[in-house]
N, CA, C and O atoms as a Tripos MOL2 file, in Angstrom:
@<TRIPOS>MOLECULE
protein
  304   303    76     0     0
PROTEIN
NO_CHARGES

@<TRIPOS>ATOM
      1 N           9.6370  -27.2500    7.7720 N.3       1 MET1
      2 CA          8.4890  -27.0290    6.9010 C.3       1 MET1
      3 C           8.2200  -25.5430    6.7260 C.2       1 MET1
      4 O           7.9530  -25.0820    5.6150 O.2       1 MET1
      5 N           8.2890  -24.7880    7.8260 N.am      2 GLN2
      6 CA          8.0450  -23.3510    7.7700 C.3       2 GLN2
      7 C           9.0550  -22.6650    6.8340 C.2       2 GLN2
      8 O           8.6920  -21.8010    6.0360 O.2       2 GLN2
      9 N          10.3190  -23.0650    6.9500 N.am      3 GLN3
     10 CA         11.3650  -22.4880    6.0940 C.3       3 GLN3
     11 C          11.0890  -22.8080    4.6290 C.2       3 GLN3
     12 O          11.2580  -21.9510    3.7620 O.2       3 GLN3
     13 N          10.6650  -24.0370    4.3530 N.am      4 TYR4
     14 CA         10.3340  -24.4500    2.9830 C.3       4 TYR4
     15 C           9.2260  -23.5680    2.4070 C.2       4 TYR4
     16 O           9.3260  -23.1050    1.2710 O.2       4 TYR4
     17 N           8.1630  -23.3370    3.1980 N.am      5 LEU5
     18 CA          7.0460  -22.5170    2.7340 C.3       5 LEU5
     19 C           7.4640  -21.0680    2.4990 C.2       5 LEU5
     20 O           7.0100  -20.4350    1.5460 O.2       5 LEU5
     21 N           8.3260  -20.5440    3.3650 N.am      6 GLN6
     22 CA          8.8050  -19.1780    3.1760 C.3       6 GLN6
     23 C           9.6390  -19.0620    1.9090 C.2       6 GLN6
     24 O           9.5190  -18.0820    1.1740 O.2       6 GLN6
     25 N          10.4910  -20.0630    1.6460 N.am      7 ASN7
     26 CA         11.3020  -20.0660    0.4230 C.3       7 ASN7
     27 C          10.4170  -20.1670   -0.8150 C.2       7 ASN7
     28 O          10.6480  -19.4820   -1.8110 O.2       7 ASN7
     29 N           9.4070  -21.0240   -0.7430 N.am      8 LYS8
     30 CA          8.5040  -21.2040   -1.8820 C.3       8 LYS8
     31 C           7.7260  -19.9140   -2.1480 C.2       8 LYS8
     32 O           7.5440  -19.5160   -3.2990 O.2       8 LYS8
     33 N           7.2700  -19.2670   -1.0780 N.am      9 LYS9
     34 CA          6.5480  -18.0090   -1.2220 C.3       9 LYS9
     35 C           7.4370  -16.9740   -1.9070 C.2       9 LYS9
     36 O           6.9920  -16.2640   -2.8080 O.2       9 LYS9
     37 N           8.6810  -16.8940   -1.4800 N.am     10 GLY10
     38 CA          9.6250  -15.9520   -2.0860 C.3      10 GLY10
     39 C           9.8550  -16.2370   -3.5580 C.2      10 GLY10
     40 O           9.9430  -15.3110   -4.3640 O.2      10 GLY10
     41 N           9.9520  -17.5020   -3.9120 N.am     11 LEU11
     42 CA         10.1580  -17.8730   -5.3120 C.3      11 LEU11
     43 C           8.9500  -17.4800   -6.1660 C.2      11 LEU11
     44 O           9.1100  -16.9560   -7.2680 O.2      11 LEU11
     45 N           7.7460  -17.7330   -5.6580 N.am     12 VAL12
     46 CA          6.5330  -17.3890   -6.3850 C.3      12 VAL12
     47 C           6.4440  -15.8700   -6.5620 C.2      12 VAL12
     48 O           6.1200  -15.3880   -7.6470 O.2      12 VAL12
     49 N           6.7310  -15.1200   -5.4970 N.am     13 GLU13
     50 CA          6.7120  -13.6570   -5.5880 C.3      13 GLU13
     51 C           7.7170  -13.1590   -6.6160 C.2      13 GLU13
     52 O           7.4140  -12.2490   -7.3880 O.2      13 GLU13
     53 N           8.9100  -13.7450   -6.6330 N.am     14 ASP14
     54 CA          9.9310  -13.3360   -7.6000 C.3      14 ASP14
     55 C           9.4770  -13.5710   -9.0340 C.2      14 ASP14
     56 O           9.6560  -12.7100   -9.8940 O.2      14 ASP14
     57 N           8.8890  -14.7370   -9.2910 N.am     15 VAL15
     58 CA          8.4170  -15.0470  -10.6440 C.3      15 VAL15
     59 C           7.3220  -14.0730  -11.0480 C.2      15 VAL15
     60 O           7.3500  -13.5360  -12.1550 O.2      15 VAL15
     61 N           6.3530  -13.8370  -10.1590 N.am     16 PHE16
     62 CA          5.2600  -12.9360  -10.5090 C.3      16 PHE16
     63 C           5.7720  -11.5140  -10.7230 C.2      16 PHE16
     64 O           5.3270  -10.8300  -11.6450 O.2      16 PHE16
     65 N           6.7020  -11.0620   -9.8820 N.am     17 ASP17
     66 CA          7.2660   -9.7200  -10.0510 C.3      17 ASP17
     67 C           7.9340   -9.5650  -11.4160 C.2      17 ASP17
     68 O           7.9100   -8.4830  -12.0040 O.2      17 ASP17
     69 N           8.5240  -10.6390  -11.9140 N.am     18 LYS18
     70 CA          9.2190  -10.5770  -13.2090 C.3      18 LYS18
     71 C           8.2510  -10.5780  -14.3890 C.2      18 LYS18
     72 O           8.5590  -10.0010  -15.4320 O.2      18 LYS18
     73 N           7.0960  -11.2090  -14.2480 N.am     19 VAL19
     74 CA          6.1680  -11.3080  -15.3910 C.3      19 VAL19
     75 C           4.9740  -10.3820  -15.2760 C.2      19 VAL19
     76 O           4.1760  -10.2980  -16.2090 O.2      19 VAL19
     77 N           4.8230   -9.6760  -14.1440 N.am     20 TYR20
     78 CA          3.6300   -8.8790  -13.8680 C.3      20 TYR20
     79 C           3.2580   -7.9420  -15.0070 C.2      20 TYR20
     80 O           2.1060   -7.9210  -15.4410 O.2      20 TYR20
     81 N           4.2120   -7.1750  -15.4900 N.am     21 ASP21
     82 CA          3.8920   -6.1630  -16.4970 C.3      21 ASP21
     83 C           3.5410   -6.7640  -17.8580 C.2      21 ASP21
     84 O           2.9990   -6.0660  -18.7150 O.2      21 ASP21
     85 N           3.8400   -8.0390  -18.0660 N.am     22 GLN22
     86 CA          3.5160   -8.7060  -19.3290 C.3      22 GLN22
     87 C           2.4550   -9.7960  -19.1680 C.2      22 GLN22
     88 O           2.1550  -10.5180  -20.1190 O.2      22 GLN22
     89 N           1.8890   -9.9140  -17.9630 N.am     23 TYR23
     90 CA          0.9720  -11.0100  -17.6330 C.3      23 TYR23
     91 C          -0.2720  -11.0180  -18.5240 C.2      23 TYR23
     92 O          -0.6180  -12.0560  -19.0900 O.2      23 TYR23
     93 N          -0.9410   -9.8800  -18.6540 N.am     24 ASP24
     94 CA         -2.1500   -9.8290  -19.4750 C.3      24 ASP24
     95 C          -1.8260  -10.0250  -20.9530 C.2      24 ASP24
     96 O          -2.5950  -10.6550  -21.6790 O.2      24 ASP24
     97 N          -0.6940   -9.4890  -21.4020 N.am     25 LEU25
     98 CA         -0.2730   -9.6960  -22.7880 C.3      25 LEU25
     99 C          -0.0050  -11.1810  -23.0470 C.2      25 LEU25
    100 O          -0.3560  -11.7100  -24.1020 O.2      25 LEU25
    101 N           0.6210  -11.8430  -22.0730 N.am     26 MET26
    102 CA          0.8860  -13.2770  -22.1920 C.3      26 MET26
    103 C          -0.4340  -14.0550  -22.2870 C.2      26 MET26
    104 O          -0.5530  -14.9810  -23.0900 O.2      26 MET26
    105 N          -1.4220  -13.6780  -21.4680 N.am     27 ASN27
    106 CA         -2.7250  -14.3300  -21.5420 C.3      27 ASN27
    107 C          -3.4080  -14.0630  -22.8710 C.2      27 ASN27
    108 O          -4.0610  -14.9500  -23.4200 O.2      27 ASN27
    109 N          -3.2640  -12.8430  -23.3990 N.am     28 ASP28
    110 CA         -3.8030  -12.5310  -24.7300 C.3      28 ASP28
    111 C          -3.2150  -13.4780  -25.7720 C.2      28 ASP28
    112 O          -3.9320  -14.0370  -26.6020 O.2      28 ASP28
    113 N          -1.9170  -13.6420  -25.7130 N.am     29 PHE29
    114 CA         -1.2220  -14.4870  -26.6780 C.3      29 PHE29
    115 C          -1.6480  -15.9520  -26.5490 C.2      29 PHE29
    116 O          -1.9460  -16.6050  -27.5490 O.2      29 PHE29
    117 N          -1.6760  -16.4630  -25.3140 N.am     30 MET30
    118 CA         -1.9700  -17.8850  -25.1050 C.3      30 MET30
    119 C          -3.4330  -18.2300  -25.3870 C.2      30 MET30
    120 O          -3.7320  -19.3470  -25.8110 O.2      30 MET30
    121 N          -4.3560  -17.2740  -25.1540 N.am     31 SER31
    122 CA         -5.7780  -17.5730  -25.3560 C.3      31 SER31
    123 C          -6.3340  -16.9350  -26.6270 C.2      31 SER31
    124 O          -7.5330  -17.0140  -26.8980 O.2      31 SER31
    125 N          -5.4590  -16.3060  -27.3980 N.am     32 LEU32
    126 CA         -5.8660  -15.5730  -28.6050 C.3      32 LEU32
    127 C          -6.8950  -14.4880  -28.2580 C.2      32 LEU32
    128 O          -7.7770  -14.1770  -29.0580 O.2      32 LEU32
    129 N          -6.7680  -13.9210  -27.0610 N.am     33 GLY33
    130 CA         -7.6370  -12.8390  -26.6210 C.3      33 GLY33
    131 C          -8.9660  -13.2760  -26.0360 C.2      33 GLY33
    132 O          -9.7380  -12.4440  -25.5580 O.2      33 GLY33
    133 N          -9.2380  -14.5600  -26.0670 N.am     34 ILE34
    134 CA        -10.5330  -15.0650  -25.5980 C.3      34 ILE34
    135 C         -10.7100  -14.8550  -24.0890 C.2      34 ILE34
    136 O         -11.8380  -14.7190  -23.6150 O.2      34 ILE34
    137 N          -9.6150  -14.8270  -23.3360 N.am     35 HIS35
    138 CA         -9.7440  -14.6610  -21.8770 C.3      35 HIS35
    139 C         -10.4260  -13.3420  -21.5330 C.2      35 HIS35
    140 O         -11.1100  -13.2540  -20.5140 O.2      35 HIS35
    141 N         -10.2560  -12.3310  -22.3510 N.am     36 ARG36
    142 CA        -10.9280  -11.0390  -22.0910 C.3      36 ARG36
    143 C         -12.4420  -11.1840  -22.2920 C.2      36 ARG36
    144 O         -13.2290  -10.5930  -21.5520 O.2      36 ARG36
    145 N         -12.8410  -11.9620  -23.2850 N.am     37 LEU37
    146 CA        -14.2730  -12.2150  -23.5140 C.3      37 LEU37
    147 C         -14.8660  -13.0200  -22.3590 C.2      37 LEU37
    148 O         -15.9890  -12.7580  -21.9280 O.2      37 LEU37
    149 N         -14.1090  -14.0020  -21.8570 N.am     38 TRP38
    150 CA        -14.5840  -14.8000  -20.7180 C.3      38 TRP38
    151 C         -14.8120  -13.9160  -19.4990 C.2      38 TRP38
    152 O         -15.8080  -14.0620  -18.7900 O.2      38 TRP38
    153 N         -13.8870  -13.0060  -19.2640 N.am     39 LYS39
    154 CA        -14.0010  -12.1290  -18.0930 C.3      39 LYS39
    155 C         -15.1990  -11.1990  -18.2230 C.2      39 LYS39
    156 O         -15.9390  -10.9990  -17.2600 O.2      39 LYS39
    157 N         -15.3920  -10.6330  -19.4020 N.am     40 LYS40
    158 CA        -16.5490   -9.7580  -19.6130 C.3      40 LYS40
    159 C         -17.8480  -10.5360  -19.4880 C.2      40 LYS40
    160 O         -18.8180  -10.0390  -18.9170 O.2      40 LYS40
    161 N         -17.8730  -11.7560  -20.0200 N.am     41 SER41
    162 CA        -19.0620  -12.6010  -19.9160 C.3      41 SER41
    163 C         -19.3530  -12.9370  -18.4520 C.2      41 SER41
    164 O         -20.5080  -12.9170  -18.0270 O.2      41 SER41
    165 N         -18.3150  -13.2410  -17.6900 N.am     42 MET42
    166 CA        -18.4870  -13.5490  -16.2820 C.3      42 MET42
    167 C         -19.0850  -12.3540  -15.5420 C.2      42 MET42
    168 O         -20.0000  -12.5160  -14.7340 O.2      42 MET42
    169 N         -18.5720  -11.1610  -15.8140 N.am     43 LEU43
    170 CA        -19.0890   -9.9680  -15.1520 C.3      43 LEU43
    171 C         -20.5190   -9.6720  -15.5750 C.2      43 LEU43
    172 O         -21.3230   -9.2360  -14.7500 O.2      43 LEU43
    173 N         -20.8530   -9.8960  -16.8320 N.am     44 ASN44
    174 CA        -22.2420   -9.7080  -17.2670 C.3      44 ASN44
    175 C         -23.1720  -10.6770  -16.5520 C.2      44 ASN44
    176 O         -24.2940  -10.3190  -16.1960 O.2      44 ASN44
    177 N         -22.7070  -11.8980  -16.3440 N.am     45 THR45
    178 CA        -23.4930  -12.8970  -15.6240 C.3      45 THR45
    179 C         -23.6620  -12.4980  -14.1600 C.2      45 THR45
    180 O         -24.7330  -12.6790  -13.5810 O.2      45 THR45
    181 N         -22.6030  -11.9550  -13.5670 N.am     46 MET46
    182 CA        -22.6670  -11.5230  -12.1620 C.3      46 MET46
    183 C         -23.5770  -10.3180  -11.9950 C.2      46 MET46
    184 O         -24.2020  -10.1500  -10.9480 O.2      46 MET46
    185 N         -23.6560   -9.4800  -13.0210 N.am     47 ASN47
    186 CA        -24.4540   -8.2530  -12.9670 C.3      47 ASN47
    187 C         -24.1680   -7.4730  -11.6790 C.2      47 ASN47
    188 O         -25.0710   -7.2660  -10.8680 O.2      47 ASN47
    189 N         -22.9140   -7.0390  -11.4900 N.am     48 PRO48
    190 CA        -22.5400   -6.4090  -10.2230 C.3      48 PRO48
    191 C         -23.2360   -5.0720   -9.9930 C.2      48 PRO48
    192 O         -23.5660   -4.3420  -10.9280 O.2      48 PRO48
    193 N         -23.4450   -4.7860   -8.7200 N.am     49 SER49
    194 CA        -23.9970   -3.4900   -8.3310 C.3      49 SER49
    195 C         -23.1440   -2.9320   -7.2010 C.2      49 SER49
    196 O         -22.3190   -3.6380   -6.6220 O.2      49 SER49
    197 N         -23.3500   -1.6780   -6.9000 N.am     50 ILE50
    198 CA        -22.5210   -0.9770   -5.9220 C.3      50 ILE50
    199 C         -22.6120   -1.6080   -4.5300 C.2      50 ILE50
    200 O         -21.7010   -1.4230   -3.7230 O.2      50 ILE50
    201 N         -23.6730   -2.3410   -4.2260 N.am     51 ASN51
    202 CA        -23.8480   -2.9540   -2.9040 C.3      51 ASN51
    203 C         -23.2300   -4.3410   -2.7980 C.2      51 ASN51
    204 O         -23.2870   -4.9550   -1.7320 O.2      51 ASN51
    205 N         -22.6520   -4.8410   -3.8560 N.am     52 GLN52
    206 CA        -22.0360   -6.1610   -3.8390 C.3      52 GLN52
    207 C         -20.5520   -6.0500   -3.5270 C.2      52 GLN52
    208 O         -19.9280   -5.0110   -3.7420 O.2      52 GLN52
    209 N         -20.0070   -7.1350   -3.0200 N.am     53 ASN53
    210 CA        -18.5740   -7.2330   -2.7640 C.3      53 ASN53
    211 C         -17.9740   -8.2790   -3.6800 C.2      53 ASN53
    212 O         -18.6410   -9.2330   -4.0810 O.2      53 ASN53
    213 N         -16.7190   -8.0900   -4.0020 N.am     54 LEU54
    214 CA        -15.9790   -9.0550   -4.8100 C.3      54 LEU54
    215 C         -14.6710   -9.3430   -4.0980 C.2      54 LEU54
    216 O         -13.9630   -8.4230   -3.6890 O.2      54 LEU54
    217 N         -14.3530  -10.6050   -3.9510 N.am     55 ILE55
    218 CA        -13.0580  -10.9910   -3.3970 C.3      55 ILE55
    219 C         -12.2330  -11.5250   -4.5590 C.2      55 ILE55
    220 O         -12.5500  -12.5670   -5.1320 O.2      55 ILE55
    221 N         -11.1890  -10.8110   -4.8960 N.am     56 ASP56
    222 CA        -10.3100  -11.1560   -6.0100 C.3      56 ASP56
    223 C          -9.1270  -11.9310   -5.4340 C.2      56 ASP56
    224 O          -8.1660  -11.3350   -4.9480 O.2      56 ASP56
    225 N          -9.1990  -13.2580   -5.4920 N.am     57 VAL57
    226 CA         -8.1800  -14.1050   -4.8860 C.3      57 VAL57
    227 C          -7.3200  -14.7290   -5.9760 C.2      57 VAL57
    228 O          -7.7960  -15.5110   -6.8000 O.2      57 VAL57
    229 N          -6.0520  -14.3670   -5.9590 N.am     58 ALA58
    230 CA         -5.0700  -14.9430   -6.8810 C.3      58 ALA58
    231 C          -5.5160  -14.8380   -8.3330 C.2      58 ALA58
    232 O          -5.4670  -15.8140   -9.0820 O.2      58 ALA58
    233 N          -5.9440  -13.6650   -8.7130 N.am     59 CYS59
    234 CA         -6.4320  -13.4610  -10.0810 C.3      59 CYS59
    235 C          -5.4670  -12.6350  -10.9170 C.2      59 CYS59
    236 O          -5.8880  -11.8110  -11.7270 O.2      59 CYS59
    237 N          -4.1910  -12.8530  -10.7230 N.am     60 GLY60
    238 CA         -3.2060  -12.1800  -11.5660 C.3      60 GLY60
    239 C          -3.0620  -10.7120  -11.2440 C.2      60 GLY60
    240 O          -2.6710  -10.3510  -10.1340 O.2      60 GLY60
    241 N          -3.3730   -9.8630  -12.2040 N.am     61 THR61
    242 CA         -3.1010   -8.4330  -12.0820 C.3      61 THR61
    243 C          -4.2540   -7.6520  -11.4770 C.2      61 THR61
    244 O          -4.1610   -6.4310  -11.3450 O.2      61 THR61
    245 N          -5.3310   -8.3170  -11.1080 N.am     62 GLY62
    246 CA         -6.4750   -7.6120  -10.5240 C.3      62 GLY62
    247 C          -7.4010   -7.0310  -11.5620 C.2      62 GLY62
    248 O          -8.2370   -6.1850  -11.2460 O.2      62 GLY62
    249 N          -7.2670   -7.4730  -12.8010 N.am     63 ASP63
    250 CA         -8.0900   -6.9000  -13.8690 C.3      63 ASP63
    251 C          -9.5740   -7.2180  -13.6970 C.2      63 ASP63
    252 O         -10.4220   -6.4280  -14.1120 O.2      63 ASP63
    253 N          -9.9000   -8.3540  -13.0950 N.am     64 ILE64
    254 CA        -11.3140   -8.6800  -12.8630 C.3      64 ILE64
    255 C         -11.8900   -7.7210  -11.8280 C.2      64 ILE64
    256 O         -13.0100   -7.2370  -11.9880 O.2      64 ILE64
    257 N         -11.1380   -7.4470  -10.7730 N.am     65 ALA65
    258 CA        -11.6070   -6.4920   -9.7610 C.3      65 ALA65
    259 C         -11.7970   -5.1140  -10.3770 C.2      65 ALA65
    260 O         -12.7560   -4.4130  -10.0530 O.2      65 ALA65
    261 N         -10.8970   -4.7290  -11.2560 N.am     66 LYS66
    262 CA        -11.0070   -3.4260  -11.9270 C.3      66 LYS66
    263 C         -12.2570   -3.3720  -12.8030 C.2      66 LYS66
    264 O         -12.9890   -2.3830  -12.7750 O.2      66 LYS66
    265 N         -12.5050   -4.4180  -13.5760 N.am     67 LEU67
    266 CA        -13.7070   -4.4760  -14.4160 C.3      67 LEU67
    267 C         -14.9740   -4.4560  -13.5650 C.2      67 LEU67
    268 O         -15.9570   -3.8070  -13.9220 O.2      67 LEU67
    269 N         -14.9480   -5.1700  -12.4380 N.am     68 PHE68
    270 CA        -16.0740   -5.1980  -11.5120 C.3      68 PHE68
    271 C         -16.3710   -3.7860  -11.0130 C.2      68 PHE68
    272 O         -17.5210   -3.3480  -11.0080 O.2      68 PHE68
    273 N         -15.3250   -3.0830  -10.5950 N.am     69 PHE69
    274 CA        -15.4720   -1.7290  -10.0800 C.3      69 PHE69
    275 C         -16.0270   -0.7920  -11.1650 C.2      69 PHE69
    276 O         -16.9270    0.0050  -10.8980 O.2      69 PHE69
    277 N         -15.4930   -0.8910  -12.3690 N.am     70 GLU70
    278 CA        -15.9490   -0.0340  -13.4680 C.3      70 GLU70
    279 C         -17.4100   -0.3080  -13.8040 C.2      70 GLU70
    280 O         -18.1720    0.6140  -14.0960 O.2      70 GLU70
    281 N         -17.7930   -1.5750  -13.7600 N.am     71 LYS71
    282 CA        -19.1870   -1.9250  -14.0550 C.3      71 LYS71
    283 C         -20.1200   -1.4020  -12.9590 C.2      71 LYS71
    284 O         -21.2310   -0.9580  -13.2490 O.2      71 LYS71
    285 N         -19.6730   -1.4550  -11.7110 N.am     72 CYS72
    286 CA        -20.4650   -0.9030  -10.6040 C.3      72 CYS72
    287 C         -20.6200    0.6080  -10.7510 C.2      72 CYS72
    288 O         -21.7050    1.1430  -10.5230 O.2      72 CYS72
    289 N         -19.5530    1.2960  -11.1250 N.am     73 LYS73
    290 CA        -19.6190    2.7440  -11.3070 C.3      73 LYS73
    291 C         -20.6080    3.1200  -12.4000 C.2      73 LYS73
    292 O         -21.2720    4.1520  -12.3080 O.2      73 LYS73
    293 N         -20.7120    2.3020  -13.4230 N.am     74 SER74
    294 CA        -21.5840    2.6270  -14.5420 C.3      74 SER74
    295 C         -23.0570    2.4410  -14.1960 C.2      74 SER74
    296 O         -23.9260    2.9110  -14.9300 O.2      74 SER74
    297 N         -23.3510    1.7520  -13.0740 N.am     75 THR75
    298 CA        -24.7430    1.5440  -12.6820 C.3      75 THR75
    299 C         -25.2430    2.6220  -11.7390 C.2      75 THR75
    300 O         -26.4180    2.6380  -11.3720 O.2      75 THR75
    301 N         -24.3510    3.5270  -11.3450 N.am     76 ILE76
    302 CA        -24.7580    4.5880  -10.4130 C.3      76 ILE76
    303 C         -25.5310    5.6700  -11.1530 C.2      76 ILE76
    304 O         -25.9600    6.6490  -10.5440 O.2      76 ILE76
@<TRIPOS>BOND
     1     1     2 1
     2     2     3 1
     3     3     4 2
     4     3     5 am
     5     5     6 1
     6     6     7 1
     7     7     8 2
     8     7     9 am
     9     9    10 1
    10    10    11 1
    11    11    12 2
    12    11    13 am
    13    13    14 1
    14    14    15 1
    15    15    16 2
    16    15    17 am
    17    17    18 1
    18    18    19 1
    19    19    20 2
    20    19    21 am
    21    21    22 1
    22    22    23 1
    23    23    24 2
    24    23    25 am
    25    25    26 1
    26    26    27 1
    27    27    28 2
    28    27    29 am
    29    29    30 1
    30    30    31 1
    31    31    32 2
    32    31    33 am
    33    33    34 1
    34    34    35 1
    35    35    36 2
    36    35    37 am
    37    37    38 1
    38    38    39 1
    39    39    40 2
    40    39    41 am
    41    41    42 1
    42    42    43 1
    43    43    44 2
    44    43    45 am
    45    45    46 1
    46    46    47 1
    47    47    48 2
    48    47    49 am
    49    49    50 1
    50    50    51 1
    51    51    52 2
    52    51    53 am
    53    53    54 1
    54    54    55 1
    55    55    56 2
    56    55    57 am
    57    57    58 1
    58    58    59 1
    59    59    60 2
    60    59    61 am
    61    61    62 1
    62    62    63 1
    63    63    64 2
    64    63    65 am
    65    65    66 1
    66    66    67 1
    67    67    68 2
    68    67    69 am
    69    69    70 1
    70    70    71 1
    71    71    72 2
    72    71    73 am
    73    73    74 1
    74    74    75 1
    75    75    76 2
    76    75    77 am
    77    77    78 1
    78    78    79 1
    79    79    80 2
    80    79    81 am
    81    81    82 1
    82    82    83 1
    83    83    84 2
    84    83    85 am
    85    85    86 1
    86    86    87 1
    87    87    88 2
    88    87    89 am
    89    89    90 1
    90    90    91 1
    91    91    92 2
    92    91    93 am
    93    93    94 1
    94    94    95 1
    95    95    96 2
    96    95    97 am
    97    97    98 1
    98    98    99 1
    99    99   100 2
   100    99   101 am
   101   101   102 1
   102   102   103 1
   103   103   104 2
   104   103   105 am
   105   105   106 1
   106   106   107 1
   107   107   108 2
   108   107   109 am
   109   109   110 1
   110   110   111 1
   111   111   112 2
   112   111   113 am
   113   113   114 1
   114   114   115 1
   115   115   116 2
   116   115   117 am
   117   117   118 1
   118   118   119 1
   119   119   120 2
   120   119   121 am
   121   121   122 1
   122   122   123 1
   123   123   124 2
   124   123   125 am
   125   125   126 1
   126   126   127 1
   127   127   128 2
   128   127   129 am
   129   129   130 1
   130   130   131 1
   131   131   132 2
   132   131   133 am
   133   133   134 1
   134   134   135 1
   135   135   136 2
   136   135   137 am
   137   137   138 1
   138   138   139 1
   139   139   140 2
   140   139   141 am
   141   141   142 1
   142   142   143 1
   143   143   144 2
   144   143   145 am
   145   145   146 1
   146   146   147 1
   147   147   148 2
   148   147   149 am
   149   149   150 1
   150   150   151 1
   151   151   152 2
   152   151   153 am
   153   153   154 1
   154   154   155 1
   155   155   156 2
   156   155   157 am
   157   157   158 1
   158   158   159 1
   159   159   160 2
   160   159   161 am
   161   161   162 1
   162   162   163 1
   163   163   164 2
   164   163   165 am
   165   165   166 1
   166   166   167 1
   167   167   168 2
   168   167   169 am
   169   169   170 1
   170   170   171 1
   171   171   172 2
   172   171   173 am
   173   173   174 1
   174   174   175 1
   175   175   176 2
   176   175   177 am
   177   177   178 1
   178   178   179 1
   179   179   180 2
   180   179   181 am
   181   181   182 1
   182   182   183 1
   183   183   184 2
   184   183   185 am
   185   185   186 1
   186   186   187 1
   187   187   188 2
   188   187   189 am
   189   189   190 1
   190   190   191 1
   191   191   192 2
   192   191   193 am
   193   193   194 1
   194   194   195 1
   195   195   196 2
   196   195   197 am
   197   197   198 1
   198   198   199 1
   199   199   200 2
   200   199   201 am
   201   201   202 1
   202   202   203 1
   203   203   204 2
   204   203   205 am
   205   205   206 1
   206   206   207 1
   207   207   208 2
   208   207   209 am
   209   209   210 1
   210   210   211 1
   211   211   212 2
   212   211   213 am
   213   213   214 1
   214   214   215 1
   215   215   216 2
   216   215   217 am
   217   217   218 1
   218   218   219 1
   219   219   220 2
   220   219   221 am
   221   221   222 1
   222   222   223 1
   223   223   224 2
   224   223   225 am
   225   225   226 1
   226   226   227 1
   227   227   228 2
   228   227   229 am
   229   229   230 1
   230   230   231 1
   231   231   232 2
   232   231   233 am
   233   233   234 1
   234   234   235 1
   235   235   236 2
   236   235   237 am
   237   237   238 1
   238   238   239 1
   239   239   240 2
   240   239   241 am
   241   241   242 1
   242   242   243 1
   243   243   244 2
   244   243   245 am
   245   245   246 1
   246   246   247 1
   247   247   248 2
   248   247   249 am
   249   249   250 1
   250   250   251 1
   251   251   252 2
   252   251   253 am
   253   253   254 1
   254   254   255 1
   255   255   256 2
   256   255   257 am
   257   257   258 1
   258   258   259 1
   259   259   260 2
   260   259   261 am
   261   261   262 1
   262   262   263 1
   263   263   264 2
   264   263   265 am
   265   265   266 1
   266   266   267 1
   267   267   268 2
   268   267   269 am
   269   269   270 1
   270   270   271 1
   271   271   272 2
   272   271   273 am
   273   273   274 1
   274   274   275 1
   275   275   276 2
   276   275   277 am
   277   277   278 1
   278   278   279 1
   279   279   280 2
   280   279   281 am
   281   281   282 1
   282   282   283 1
   283   283   284 2
   284   283   285 am
   285   285   286 1
   286   286   287 1
   287   287   288 2
   288   287   289 am
   289   289   290 1
   290   290   291 1
   291   291   292 2
   292   291   293 am
   293   293   294 1
   294   294   295 1
   295   295   296 2
   296   295   297 am
   297   297   298 1
   298   298   299 1
   299   299   300 2
   300   299   301 am
   301   301   302 1
   302   302   303 1
   303   303   304 2
@<TRIPOS>SUBSTRUCTURE
     1 MET1         2 RESIDUE 1 A MET
     2 GLN2         6 RESIDUE 1 A GLN
     3 GLN3        10 RESIDUE 1 A GLN
     4 TYR4        14 RESIDUE 1 A TYR
     5 LEU5        18 RESIDUE 1 A LEU
     6 GLN6        22 RESIDUE 1 A GLN
     7 ASN7        26 RESIDUE 1 A ASN
     8 LYS8        30 RESIDUE 1 A LYS
     9 LYS9        34 RESIDUE 1 A LYS
    10 GLY10       38 RESIDUE 1 A GLY
    11 LEU11       42 RESIDUE 1 A LEU
    12 VAL12       46 RESIDUE 1 A VAL
    13 GLU13       50 RESIDUE 1 A GLU
    14 ASP14       54 RESIDUE 1 A ASP
    15 VAL15       58 RESIDUE 1 A VAL
    16 PHE16       62 RESIDUE 1 A PHE
    17 ASP17       66 RESIDUE 1 A ASP
    18 LYS18       70 RESIDUE 1 A LYS
    19 VAL19       74 RESIDUE 1 A VAL
    20 TYR20       78 RESIDUE 1 A TYR
    21 ASP21       82 RESIDUE 1 A ASP
    22 GLN22       86 RESIDUE 1 A GLN
    23 TYR23       90 RESIDUE 1 A TYR
    24 ASP24       94 RESIDUE 1 A ASP
    25 LEU25       98 RESIDUE 1 A LEU
    26 MET26      102 RESIDUE 1 A MET
    27 ASN27      106 RESIDUE 1 A ASN
    28 ASP28      110 RESIDUE 1 A ASP
    29 PHE29      114 RESIDUE 1 A PHE
    30 MET30      118 RESIDUE 1 A MET
    31 SER31      122 RESIDUE 1 A SER
    32 LEU32      126 RESIDUE 1 A LEU
    33 GLY33      130 RESIDUE 1 A GLY
    34 ILE34      134 RESIDUE 1 A ILE
    35 HIS35      138 RESIDUE 1 A HIS
    36 ARG36      142 RESIDUE 1 A ARG
    37 LEU37      146 RESIDUE 1 A LEU
    38 TRP38      150 RESIDUE 1 A TRP
    39 LYS39      154 RESIDUE 1 A LYS
    40 LYS40      158 RESIDUE 1 A LYS
    41 SER41      162 RESIDUE 1 A SER
    42 MET42      166 RESIDUE 1 A MET
    43 LEU43      170 RESIDUE 1 A LEU
    44 ASN44      174 RESIDUE 1 A ASN
    45 THR45      178 RESIDUE 1 A THR
    46 MET46      182 RESIDUE 1 A MET
    47 ASN47      186 RESIDUE 1 A ASN
    48 PRO48      190 RESIDUE 1 A PRO
    49 SER49      194 RESIDUE 1 A SER
    50 ILE50      198 RESIDUE 1 A ILE
    51 ASN51      202 RESIDUE 1 A ASN
    52 GLN52      206 RESIDUE 1 A GLN
    53 ASN53      210 RESIDUE 1 A ASN
    54 LEU54      214 RESIDUE 1 A LEU
    55 ILE55      218 RESIDUE 1 A ILE
    56 ASP56      222 RESIDUE 1 A ASP
    57 VAL57      226 RESIDUE 1 A VAL
    58 ALA58      230 RESIDUE 1 A ALA
    59 CYS59      234 RESIDUE 1 A CYS
    60 GLY60      238 RESIDUE 1 A GLY
    61 THR61      242 RESIDUE 1 A THR
    62 GLY62      246 RESIDUE 1 A GLY
    63 ASP63      250 RESIDUE 1 A ASP
    64 ILE64      254 RESIDUE 1 A ILE
    65 ALA65      258 RESIDUE 1 A ALA
    66 LYS66      262 RESIDUE 1 A LYS
    67 LEU67      266 RESIDUE 1 A LEU
    68 PHE68      270 RESIDUE 1 A PHE
    69 PHE69      274 RESIDUE 1 A PHE
    70 GLU70      278 RESIDUE 1 A GLU
    71 LYS71      282 RESIDUE 1 A LYS
    72 CYS72      286 RESIDUE 1 A CYS
    73 LYS73      290 RESIDUE 1 A LYS
    74 SER74      294 RESIDUE 1 A SER
    75 THR75      298 RESIDUE 1 A THR
    76 ILE76      302 RESIDUE 1 A ILE
């Protein structure tokens, strides 16, 4: 079982490494750009501040964490 999980992890990492640089573009294409509006709407709803923490778990390229950080910087 352990070997199976290690192989699966390696396969997932390989796939993500191959699509990483085109991941957001692919999401733009598949959602007609709406995913960017959803993310901005989510951050507006969260109303982040510098004292809050965000855990970005399996969120692709980390763009939500980046937007969160930028929004926190703008409130300083």
